[in-house]
C-alpha positions in Angstrom: 0.0 -0.5 0.0 1.3 3.1 -0.9 -0.3 6.3 1.1 -1.5 8.9 -1.0 -0.1 12.7 -1.1 -1.7 15.3 1.6 -4.6 17.1 -0.1 -3.5 20.3 -2.3 -5.8 22.6 -0.1 -2.9 22.2 2.8 -1.0 25.2 1.1 -1.4 28.4 3.4 1.6 29.6 2.5 1.2 29.5 -1.2 0.0 32.8 -2.2 -0.9 31.6 -5.8 -2.5 29.5 -4.4 -6.8 29.7 -5.4 -6.0 32.5 -7.4 -6.6 32.0 -10.8 -4.9 33.1 -14.2 -7.5 35.7 -15.0 -7.0 37.4 -11.9 -3.3 37.0 -11.6 -3.1 39.0 -14.8 -6.4 41.1 -13.9 -5.0 42.5 -10.9 -1.5 43.0 -12.8 -3.5 45.1 -15.4 -4.7 47.3 -12.7 -2.2 47.6 -11.0 0.3 48.0 -14.3 -1.9 49.0 -17.1 -0.9 47.0 -20.5 1.6 49.8 -21.1 3.2 49.2 -18.0 2.8 45.4 -18.2 4.1 45.0 -21.6 7.2 47.1 -20.6 7.8 44.2 -17.9 6.9 41.7 -20.0 7.7 41.9 -23.6 5.2 39.8 -25.4 2.8 40.7 -28.0 0.0 39.5 -26.0 0.5 42.7 -23.7 1.8 44.9 -26.3 0.0 44.4 -29.6 -4.1 45.0 -29.2 -3.9 43.7 -25.7 -7.2 42.0 -24.4 -7.7 39.8 -21.4 -8.9 36.5 -23.2 -6.2 36.5 -25.7 -3.4 37.1 -23.2 -5.3 33.8 -20.8 -4.8 32.1 -24.3 -1.3 32.6 -24.8 -0.1 32.5 -21.5 -2.0 28.8 -21.1 0.0 27.3 -23.8 2.9 29.5 -22.6 4.6 27.9 -19.6 7.7 30.3 -19.6 5.3 33.3 -20.1 3.0 32.3 -16.9 5.7 31.8 -14.7 7.3 35.1 -15.2 3.6 36.4 -14.9 3.6 35.0 -12.0 6.7 36.1 -10.6 6.1 39.6 -11.6 2.4 39.0 -9.2 4.1 38.1 -6.0 6.4 41.1 -6.9 3.5 43.1 -7.0 2.3 41.2 -3.7 5.2 41.8 -2.2 6.0 45.9 -2.9 2.0 46.3 -1.5 3.3 44.4 1.3 6.0 46.6 1.7 4.4 49.3 1.3 1.3 48.4 3.5 3.6 48.0 6.6 
């Protein structure tokens, strides 16, 4: 008998747990705007006729870009925490 891994819902210290990709992109656009997001991540989905649906489609197919978006989101959260202290 093999023991089952612990449930994935037990991630109290993971700031990305339960946050959808759409919520990430929406928060980043609200914070930086499309132009600012395109400067931080120069990919076409943010610089050429950007929209949430087209960005989600690209990010779901492109793991390296999704990792960059997640990293930028975590950076944004750290900045907000520092500003709040």
